[in-house]
Every structure is written in C-alpha cells, then in structure tokens.
N, C-alpha and C positions, 0 to 999 in steps of 0.2 A: 613733212611727214614727223609725226610726233607721237611718242607713246602716250596711251591714256591710263595704262596699268601696267605695272612691272611687279613681278613677284618672284622670289625664289621657292621652287617647288621640288623638293628633292635635290637631285644632281643637276638641275636645269633652271634657267632664267626663262620665265614666261613673259611675253610682252604681247600687250593688246595695242594695236596701233590705231590711229584716228581714222584709217581707212577701213576699219573693221576687221582687217587681217590680224593674224596671230603668229607669232614666232616663239620657237622654243630653242634654246642655245644651251649646250652642255656647258657647265661651269669650267670644265678644264680646257675646252675650245676657247672659252671667252678669255680665259687667263692667259692663254698661249698667243691670243691675238692682241695683248695688251699693247696700246699704242705709245706708251711712255718713252722718253728718251733713254731710260735705263734698259728697257726690254727691246725696243726696235731700233734704238740709236738715233743719232741726229746727223744730218748732212752739213757741212761747212760750205762756204762759198765756192771752194774749188771742186765740190762734189764728192769729198771724201766722206766715208761713213764712220762715225766714231760711236762706239758701244762700251758700255762698262763691262766688267768681268761677267762671264755667265755664271749665274747662280743656280743650283740644282733646286728643283721643285720638291716641295715636302707635301705631305697629305694636307696640311692646313693652307697650302697654296691655292687649293681648288675648293675652297668653302668661303663664302661671302659673309662677313660680319654685318656689314650695312651697306646700303646704297644711298647715295647722296646726289640730288639733282643740281646741275651747275648751270645757272641762268635758265634760259629756255631752250638749250641746245645740246646738252650732254648729261650723261651720268658718270658718277665716280664710285666704282665698287671699293669698298675697303675689305680687303681679304683677311682671312684669320691669320696669315703669317705676318701682318703688319703692312704689306704693300698696299699703297693707296694713291699713287701718282698717276695712273692711268685715266684719262678723260676719254669716254666713248661718246663722240657726237653721234646724234641719233642717226644720221645717214651711214655712219661707219658701223654702228651697232647692227643695222638693217643689213648691211653687206656682210657682215660675219655671220649674222643668223641666216641669211640666204645662201652662203657659200657652202659648197659640198664638202665632205669629209671632217675630219677632226681639227685641222688647222687651217 
C-alpha cells in the first residue's frame, strides 16, 4: 500500500492511497502517534522500555512545516516545534489513520 498524494489541509493530513481510498488524520493524533524512540521509547534485549523525558506539547507541536518521503516506504513529518525524527512507515500511517479516537 502506497500513498499517491499527501497534503496538509487545515488541521488534517489528507492521504490518497493507491487502492483509491482516502484517509484523513488529525495532526494532533498523528503527532501523538509519533513512532520515534524519543516519543515511544526503545526496548532493549531484556524487554525493558527506555524513553526520554516526557516533553509537553506546544501549539507548534501540531503544525507540520514540511513532509519528506523516505525511500519508498515512509514519510517523515517536520513539525513546527523542530521535532523531525519520526518515520511513519506507510502501513503504520494507515493503521494510525484507521484507528478510532484521537490517540
């Protein structure tokens, strides 16, 4: 599954997929689902989860400055607050878009 068009429209990320379906994800939901090690943590070989300190969100945390494609498998949002380490693999992006609720 691949996106064929991605645009920020207001407070949402609009995605047109190659199966002709569309997804709309609120930017705050997308940011809170960031899969990077700082946001979600990393598990060591013993199964222990290590996370950085929790940082409060600001208004700029939910605005996208730019989107970059990574290879043929992911997008990397660059957020207005400078956060840019989350790679959203297309299957994870679709899962976030299809998940109920705000988080």
